[in-house]
N, C-alpha and C positions, 0 to 999 in steps of 0.2 A: 752766383748760379741762378738761372731762370727757374722760378717756382721752387727753388730749393732742390732741383734735380740736377744730376750730372749731365753735361752736354751730350754725351753719348746716349744716355737714356732718353733725352728729349729727341735726339735724332732718330732713334728706333721708333718712338711713338709717332713721329711725323711720317716715317716710311709706312708704318702699318695703317695709319689713318688715310694716307693717300691711296694705299692699295685697296683697302676696304671701300673707300669712297668711290674709287674708279669702278670696282666690281658692282657696287650697289647702284651706280648711276645708270646702268643699263647699256653702257658702251660695251662692245665685244671684249670678253675677258682677255683673249689673246693679245689685244692691243692695250688694254687697261694696265697690264702688268708693266710693260715697257714705259708707258706714259707715267705711271706712278713713280717709277724710278727716276725719270727726268724731272718731274715736278718736285718730288721730295728732295732731290739733290739741289735744285735751285733754291728751295726754301731754306734748307740747312746751310747752304753756302751764304745766303743773305744774312741769316742770323749770326753765322760765324764771323762774317766781315764786320757786322755791327758790334761784335764783342759780347753778344748775349749768350753764346754757348761756350761754356768753360768745362774742360775735362780735368778732373782731379786725379792725376796719374801718380803712381808711386815714385818718390824721389830716389832714383837709383844711385845718387851720389851721397846719400846720407849714411851715417855711421851704422844705424840700425839695420839698414838694408845690407851693407857690406858684412856686418857681423852674421846676419842670417845666411848669406851665401857661404861665408867661410865656415859655418857650422856644418855644411854638407847639403844644405837644401838647394835643389836645382833651381836655377833662375826661371826656367820655364814654368815651374809650379807655383811661383809667387804671384799672388794677385791681391787686389783690394778686398776681395771677399774672404779669402783665407787668412789674410794678415791685415785686418782693418786698422791696427795700431801703428802701422808704418807711416812715416812722414810723407805728405803729399806735396805735389807741385802743380800749380795751375798752368794749363796750356790749352791752346785752341784745339778743336776736334780735328781740324785738318792741320797736321803738323807743319807742312810746308806750304800751306795755303790751298784754297779750293781750286785755283788755276792748275797747280801741279797735280792735284788729285784728278781733275777732269782729263788732263792730258794723259795721265797714266791709265785712267779708265778706258779712254778711247783706244789706247794701244792694247789693253787687255781684251777689249771687246773683239778687236780684229783677230787676235790670237786665239781666243776662246771659240769664236765662230769657225775659224779654220780647223781647230782641233775637234770640236764637238759636232759641227754641222756639215762642213764642206769636205773635210778630210779626217785623217786620224783613224785609230783603231775602232773607236766606238761607232763610226758611221755605218759599218756593216751590220752591227747589232741593231742600230736604229732602223735600218731598212726592214728588219723583221716586223716592225710596227706597221709599215705600209702593207706588207703581205698579209699579216694577220687581220688587219682591218678589211682588206679586200676579201679575204676568206669569209669572215663573219658576215659582212654585208651581203655577199653573194648568197650564202646559205639562208640568210634571213629573208631576202627578196624572192627566193625561189620556192617558197611555201613548204620547204622541208620541215620547218618548225611546226606548221599546221598539221602535217602528216604525223609527226612524232606525238603531238598532243592528242590527236584523235586515237591513234593506235594504243598509246599508253593508257588512255582513259578506258579503253575496252579491256585492257589487261587487268588494271588495278581497280576499276570502277566497282565491281561487285564486292570489294572489301570495305569494311568501315573506314571512312576517310580516304577511300581509294583515289578519288579525284585529286585530293590534295597531295597524296603520295606521288601520283603521276606527274603533277606539276613540278615536284622536287626532282624527280628523275629526268624530266625533260629540261629543267633548269640546269642540271649538271651536264647534260648532253650539250646544250647550247653554250654553256660556259666553256666546255672543252673544245668547241668548234668555232665560237665567235669571240669570246673574251670581252665583249662590249656590253656593259651593264645597261645603258639606256635602251639599246635595241632589244635586249632580252626582256626587260621589264615591260616595255611597250608591246612587244609581240605577244607575250603570254597574257598581258592584261586584256588585249583585244580578243584573243582567241579563247582563253579558258575562263576568264572571270564571268562572262554572261552564262556560260554552260554551268558553272558551279552554282551561280545564284538560282538558275532555273531548277537545278537539282535539289534545292532546299538547303544549300550550305550557308552557314553563318557568314555575313559580309566581313566580319572581323577575321575569321580564319582564312577565308578566300583571299582577301587583300594581303594579309600578313604573309601567307605562304608564297604568293606571287612575288611580292617585293623582296622577300628574303632569298628566294631561289634565284631571282634575277641578279642579285649581287654576287652569286657564286663565281661569276666571271672575273671578279677581282682576285681570286685566289687559285682557282682550278686552272692548271696549265692547259693551253698556252695563254697566259694572262698578259695583257698589255701592261698592267701595273707591274708585274714581275719583270718584264723586259726592260721597262724604263727604270725601275728601281735597281735592276741588276747592272745596268750600264754605269750608274753612279756608285753602287755598293763596291764594285770591284776597285775603282780608283780610290774611293774613300778608305776602304779597309787597308789597301796596300800602303797608302801614304800615312794613315794613322798608326799602323803597326811599325812602320819605319821610325816615326817620331817616338813611339813608345820604346823601341829598342835603343834609340839614342839616349833617352832619359834613363833607361836601365843600365847604361854603360856598355852596351853591346854595339858592335859595328853595324849590324843590319838585322832585319826582322827574321831572316832565316836562321841566324845564330840563336836569337832569343827563343823563337817559337819551336825550332827544330823541324819546321816545314815551311814551304813557301806561303807568303801572305797573299793568296789568290782565291777569288771567288768568281764564278762565271754564271751567266744567265742559265745555261744548261743545268748546272748544279742546283740553282735555285728552283728550277722547274721540278727537279727530283725532290727537293725539300718540300715543295708546296703540294705534292701529290697527296700524301696522307692527311694533312690538315684539311684540304679541300674535301676529300671523301668523308672525313670525320664530320665536318659541318653539315654536309648533305645528309648523312645518316642521322644526325641529331635532329635535323628538320623533319625527316620522314618519321622518326620515332615520335616526335611531338605530335605530328598530325594524326598518327595512328592512335596514340594515347588519348588525344583530345576527342577523337571519334568514339573511343570505347567509353569514355566518361560522359560524353554528350552526344548520344547517337542521333538525336533529332536535328542537331546542328551540323552534322557531317555524315549524312546517311549513305549507305551502300547504294549504288546505282547500277542497274542492269543496262549496259550499253548495247548497241546493235550487235548481233552475233557476227563473229568473224567468219570469213569464207574458208578457213582452214579446217582440216579433218579433226574429228573428235578423238582425243588421245586420253587413254586411261592413266591413272596415277602410276601404275607399275611401269608402263611404257615410258612415261616422262622421267621417272627416276633412273630407269635403265639407260636410256639413250641421251638424256640431257645432263645427267649427273654421273652415274657410275662409269659409263664408257669413256667420257672425256677425262675424268679423274684418273682412271686406270691408264689411259694412253699417256697422259702428261707425267704422272708419277713414274710410270714404267720407263719413259725416256730419261727422266731425271736419275732414276736408279741405275740405268745402263751407263749414263754419263759418269756416275760416281765410281763405277768399277772399270772405267776406261774402255767400255765397248763402243760407246759413242764419244767422240772427242775430235781434237785437231789432228789433221793429217798433213800439216805444214812441215815440210822437210827442207826448207830453204836454209842454208848455212851462211851466216854472215862472214864477211871477209876479215872481220876483226873480232877478237874475244871481248867478252863483257868485262867492264871494270869491276874491281873488287868491292865488296860491301863495306861501307863506312859505318862509323859508330852512330847510334841513334840520336845523339846530341853532340854538338861540337864542344870539345873540352879544352882546346887551346885558346882560352879566353882569360881576360884579366879578373882580378878578385871581385870587382864590383859587378861585372857581368855574371860571374859564377854565382854570386849571392842572389842576383835577380833570377837566374835560371833555376836555382834550387827552390826559391820561393814559388816560382811558377809551376815547375814540374814535380817538385818533391825530391827529398834526399835520395830515395830509392832509385828513382829514374836517373838521377845524376850519377850515383854509384855504379849503376848498370852501364851507363855510357862510358865511364872511366875504365871499367873492367873491359869493355869491348875495345876501347882504344888501346889499352895495354896489350891485349891479345893481338891486335893488328900490328902494333909496333914490334912486338916480339917475333912476329912472322915476317918482318921485313917491310912493313908499311902496306898501304893500300895497293893492291895489284893493279897496275896500269893496263889499259887496253893495248893490245898489240896485234899485228897482222898475223893471221893464221898461216901455217905452212900447209903444203899439200897433204901431208900425213895427218895433221890435226883436222883439216877440213874433212878428209875421208872418214876419220874416226867419229867426228861429230855427226856426219851424215848417217853412219851406221847406227849410232845411238838414237838419232831421231827416228829412223826407220823402225827400230825396236820399240820405241815408246809410242809410235803412232797408233791410234785407235782403229779397229777394224772398220767402223762405220764413220764416215765424215760427218761433222756437225751440220754442214749445210744441207747435205742429202737427208739427214735424219729430220731436220726441222721442216724441210719441204714436204717430205712424206707424212710427217706428223700433222701438218696443217691440212693436207688433203684427207687424211684419215678422220680428222675432226669434222670435215665437211660431210663425209660419208655417214658417220654416226649421227650427226644432226639431221641429215636428210631422212635417215631411217626413223628417227623419232618423230619428225614432222609428219611423215606419211607411212605409218606402220602397216597399212593395208596394201600399199603399192607393191609392185614387183620388186623382188629382192635380188634377182639375178644380176642386173647391172652393178648393183652395189657390191655384190660378192666378187664380180670380175675386177672392180676397182680395188677391193681389199687384196685380192690375189696379186694384182699388179704391185701393190705396196710391198707385200711380203717377197715377191720375186725381185723387186728392186733392191731391197735390203740384202737379200741373198747374193745377188750379183755384186753388190758393193763389197761384201765380205770375201767372196771367192775369186772374183775376177779383177776388181779394181784395187790397185795398190796406191800408196801415196805418190809414186812416181809416174802413174798413168797420166798421160796428157789430157787436158780438158776435152779435146776433140774426140779422143778414143772413149773417154768417160761418157760423152753424149751418145756415141754409137752403141756402147754396151747397155746403156739404160734406155735406149729408144723403145724397145718392146715393153718393158715394165711401165715406162711413162705413158705409152699409148694406152695400155690396159687401164692404168690408174685414171688418166684423163677421160677415158670413156665413161668410167663410173662417176667421176666428178661432174662431167657434163650432165649426166642423168640426174645426179643429186642436185645440181644447181637448178634444174627445171622443177624439182619437187620443192626446193626452198623458195623459189620465186612465187609459188602458189600460196605460201604462208604469208599473211598480211604483216604480222609482226616482224618477221625476218626481212621481208621485202622493204619495209620502211626503215627499220633500225640498222640493218646490215651495211648499206652504203655509207652513211655518215660515220658509223662505228669504225669501218675499215679506214676511212680517211683520218679519223682521230687517232687510231692506233698507229697508222703510218707516220703521222706528224709527230705525235708524242713519243712513239717507240724509237724513232730515229734520234730524238733529242735525249730522252731518258737513258737509252742504251749507249750513249756516247758515240753513235755512228757519225753524226754530223752536228753542226752548231745550229742555233735557232733560225738563222737567216735562210739557208737552203731548205730546211724543213718547212719554214713558212711559205717559201715559194712553191714547194710541193703541195702544201695545203691550199694555196690560192688556185693553183692549176686544177687540183682535184675538185675544189668547190665549183669552179667554172664547168667542169665536165658533169658533175652531179646536177647542176642547175640546167645545163643544156639537155641532159637526158630527161629530166623532169618536164622541160618545156616541150620536147619532142613527143613525150607520152601524152601530154595534154592535147597536142595537136593531132594525135592518132597516127604519128609517123614513127618509123623504125629508128631505134637508137643504136643500131649495130656499129656505126662509125665510132660512137663514144665507147662502146664496149671493146672494139678492136684497138682503139687508142690506149685504153687501160692495159690491155695485153701487151701492146708495143712498149709501153713504159716498163712493164715488168720484165719483158725480154731484154730491153736495153740495160736494165740494172743487173740482171743475172749474167749477161754476157760480159759486161764491164767488170764485174766482180771476179769472174772465173777465168777470163782470157786476158792475154797480154795484147793490148790494142795499139802498142807503139810501133806503127808500121813505117815510121820515118827512120828506122835503124837500117844498118847495112844488110843484116842477115835476118830476114823475117820468114817464119815458117808458113806453110800453106794453110794450116788451120787457123793461124793468126789472121791471115788475109780474109779467110771465110768469116771468122768471127767479127772482124772489122766491118765487112760489108753488111753482115746481119745487124750489127749494132747501129751502123750508119742508116740503114734502111728503117730500123725501128725508130731511130731518133727523128728522121724526116717525117715518118708517118705520125709520130706523137705530136710534132709541131703542127702538122696539117690538122690533126684532130682537135688540138686546143684552139687553133684559129677557126676551125669549123664550129666549135662550141661557142666561141665569141660571136661568130656570125649568126648562129641560131638565137642567141640572147639579144643581139642587136636588132635582128629582124622582128623579134617579139617585143621590142621596146623595153627590155629588161636591162640590157647592158648600160645604156646611157645613164640612168639614175644610179646604178651601182658605181660607175666611174666617178660621177659627180660627188656622190656621198663619200667615197673613198678619198677623193682629192680634198674634200672639205674637212674631214676628220684629220687626215694626215697633215694638212696645212696648219690646222689649229694646233696640233701637237708641236710642230716645229716652230711655229710662231711663238707659242708659250715658252718653248725652250730658249729662244733668242731673247724674249722679253725678260724671262726670269734670270738669265745670265746678267743682263743689264742691271736688274734690281739687286742682285747679289753683289755686284761690283760696287754699287752705291753704298750698300751696308758695310762692305769691307773698307771702303775709302775713308770713312770717318771712325773706324775702329769698332763698329757694332758687332761684327762677327766675333772678334777676339773677346769683346766684353761678355757676350752670351756664353762663349765657351769657358771663359774664366769662372763665370757664375756656376756653370754645371760642374766644372772640375773642383769647385770648393767643397762639394759633398764627398765624404769619405766612402760612403756606400755606393758601389757601382749599381746595385739594384735600385737604390733610391733615385739615382740620376736617370736611369732608363725608365722608371715609373713616371717621373716628372715629364720626360719627353713624350711618353705614350699618352699621358693626360693632355698635354698641349696639342699633340697631333689629333687626338679625339675631338677636342673642342674646335680646333681649326677646321676639321672635316665638316662641321656644320655649315660653314660659309665659304670654304674653298674647295674646289674640285681636286681630285687626287693628283692631277697634272701640276697644279700650282703648288701643292704641298711637296711633291717629289722634287720639283726643280727650285723651289724657294727655301723651304724649311730644312729639308734633308741635308743639303750642302753645308748649312750652318751648324747643325747639331751632329752631323755625321762624324766629324773628326773626334768627337767625344765618345759617342756610343759605339763606334767601330774601333776605338783605340784601346779598349779594355780586354778582358779575358773572355767575353761572351763570344760564342760561335757566330760568325757573320751571317751564316744561313739562318740561324734562329732569330737573330735581330731583324733581318729583312722580312722574314715571314710574319713575325709578330707585328711589324709595321703594316704589312699588307692586310692582315686580318683586322687590325685596329682601324684602318681606313675603311674597310668593308663595314665594320660596326657603325662608324659615324655616318656612312651612307644610308643606314637604316634608321638612325635614331631620330625620333620626333623632337622638336617640330621642324627641323631644317634638313632632314635627310634627303639627299637628291633623289633616291629611288622612290620616295614617297611622292615627290612632285611629278616624276615620270608617270607613276601609276594614277595619280589624281587627274592627269591630263587625258587619260583614255578610259577612266572608270565611268559607268553609267550614272545618271543623275541620282538614282536611289541610294547609291553608295556615297556616304558623306566623308568628309575629311576626318571626323571623329572615328568613324569605322576603321579607316586606314591606320590612324594613330593607335587605337586600342588593339587592332589586330597585329601590329608589328612589334608591340612591347615584348611579348613572350619570345620572339625571335631575337630581339636585342639581348634579352637575358641569356638565350642560348649562345649568342656570340660571345658574351662576357664569360660564360662558362667555358666556351671553347678556348678563349684567351687564357683563362685560368689553367685549363688542362695543359696548354702549350707552355705556360709559365712553370708549372710544377713538373712536367714531364717533357723536357726538351727533346728527348729521344724520338718523339713523334715526328719531329722535323728532321732530325739528323740520321735516322736509321736507314732510309732509302738511299741517300747519297753514300752512306758507308757500305751498303751492300752492292751498289752498282759501280763498276770501275769507271773512272773519268779519265 
C-alpha cells in the first residue's frame, strides 16, 4: 500500500486535493469541479495501472465472514471499520479496470444529465431556482431594498440599537423575497453601513448585523438552498428508507415506517419558516441588548419625520392590534362552530375506501420485530387490534360506484353539513375588513363615512350569503346577489387604499409584503408547488419594479395596478367557475366566465410585457436578465460538474468507503454530529452549491437512512451552512461585506463583529437539536 494507506483512501485524498486546487487556482468554480473530476480520475487510473493503489477488501469467501453472516448479521452492515479482524484480500481500486469504470461513468453521466438536468421529475423543481433568482435580482435592482431600509430606519431609529434592528427586519424581508445571500449582503452593506457609521454605531456591531442578516436568505423561504437541498433530499430519503426497510426484513419503506417515505420542497419551506424567524428574532434581540448595555456604540437616532399623520397610542392599539385580532379570532371562532366553512356539495361517483390499520401487520417475524423496535409495542398492539376489528367486519371496505339513492342521500347530508357562510367569501370580506381597520388607524382624523359604508357592505354581504345564497347557488347567481354588497365594500376599500398610500411605511412595505405572502402562502398552504409560485413571484417582482420605475419618471402606473387586478380576477374566476368550454353542454354563465377570464389573462400578459418594456427602456431589464442567466447557468454547470465528480468517487469505491465509515458508529446522533462538523468546516472553502451537490449525495444515504425526521435533517444542514457562511476567517458573507465596506472599516472589525452572531447561530443549532418540534410543528399543522 502506498504510504501505508488503503488505495481508496488515497483516491479520496487525490479527489479532494484536485478539487481544492482547482477552486484555489482562480479558475471558475463551476468548471473547476468537473475538471477536478477528470484530472483526479486520470491520476487514480494511472496509479492503479502501475499497481500502486491497493484496496484491502474483506474476504467474503473466508470462514470468519461466512460464520458472521450465518449468525444473523446482514451482509450490508459488514465493513472493515465495524469488523477490522476479518480476513482481507488485496484488489485494485477499479475492480474491472479503469477502462470499464470510465465507460460506465460516461453512460451514467448521460443518464444522470437526462434525469437531473434535461428531463425527469426534478427539472420542474429546479426551474424554481431560475424564477426565484429572477425575482430576487429584479427586486434588488429596482431600489426596493433602499426604500425598505430608509423606511425601517425611520420606524426603529429612535429606539436603542434601532438602526441595527431595522437592518435585521429588512434582511428578513429581502431573504423572503430574494434568497440570494451575496446580493443581500452587498445591498445592505452599500446602503446601511455608511448610515450606521455616521450615526455613531460601532463598526463591529454594524458589520456583524449586516453580514448575519444577509445570510438569512439561506434559511428563510423561499430559499434557493432549500430548493436545491429539497430536490436531493426527496430522492435520498426515499432510497435510504427503502434500503433500511430491506435490512429490517420488510418489503418496502411504507410497511416499516407506516407512512410514505416522501419529503417535498414545499414541506421543507414550511419546516424552515419558524427556524428562520427564530434566528431573525435572536439577531434583533442581541442588537437591542447590545444597545442597552453599550448606548454610546448603538445610539438612538431621530430620522427624518414621516409624512404620515400623528397617531396616539390608544388609536394604534385599537386599530392596529385590537380590531385585527378581534376580526381574525372572530372568524376562527365562527369556523370552529361551523358558521364559516366549506359549502362544497359535490358528491363523488364512488364511495370512499374503508380505513386500514395504522400499521401493516401481515408481515414476517423479522419485519415485525423491526417495526416494534421502531414504533413501540403499544403502537404495534393497537395496529393488531385495528386489523382484527377490520377482519371481523369483513375486511377493508372496497370503493364501489354509488347508486342514485346513495348519491341523493349523500347530497342531502352534505347540504345539512354545509356552513351558512362559505370560506372563500368569509376570507375575502375579512381581508377587506382588515384594510378598512388599518386605514382608520393610519388616518384617524379623516372622514369615516366611506369606511362605514365599506363596513356596511361587508355586513350586508355576509347577511346575503346566509339568507339568499345556498351551497347549490350557481357562481353566476352568487356574483349577482353579492354585486351590491361588493360595490359598497369596494367603495370603502378604494377610499381606504388612498389613505394607506399616504402612509410612507405602508406604501413601501405593503407591495413587497403582498408579493411575499402570495408566493409563500401558495407554497406553505399547499395550494401549489414552488415552481408556479416562483413564476408568480418573478412576474410580481417585474410589476413592482416597473411601477417603481414609472413613479421615478413621474408617469402613471395605472396599467401595472390594473394588471394586478386582472391577475386577481383571473384567479378568482378560475377557482369559482367551470371554464371547460370544450364540452358539449356549456352553460351561459360558464361562457361569460370564460370570456372574463380570457380577457383578464390577455390583459395580464399585456401588463407584464408592458412592465418588461418599461424596465428595458429604463436600462434596468438587460442587467437583470444577464445576472439571472449568469447565476442560473452557474447553478446548472455546478450541478453537471458535481455529478461528474460524484461518479468518479463512486467508480473507485470512495462513496461506499465513506458510508461504511459512518455506519460503523452505533450512535445515530454521533454520525449526524460528525457530518455536521465536516459540513461546517467545508463551508469555509466551498460554496453551498458545491457542498449540496458534492458532499450531500455521498453522506445522504446514511443521514437520511435512520430514524431522524428528514425535514429536521435538511433544515439543520441549511442552518449549519448558514453558520459557516458567517464564520471567520473564511466566511463568504464576510468577503462580500469586505468588498463594499468603507476604508475605515477594517477586516478585524468585521471579524470581531460577526463572532457574536456566529455564537447565536450555534445557539440556534442547539435549540433545533434539542427541540426538533421547532422544525416539524408547522408542517404538522398545515395539510400537505
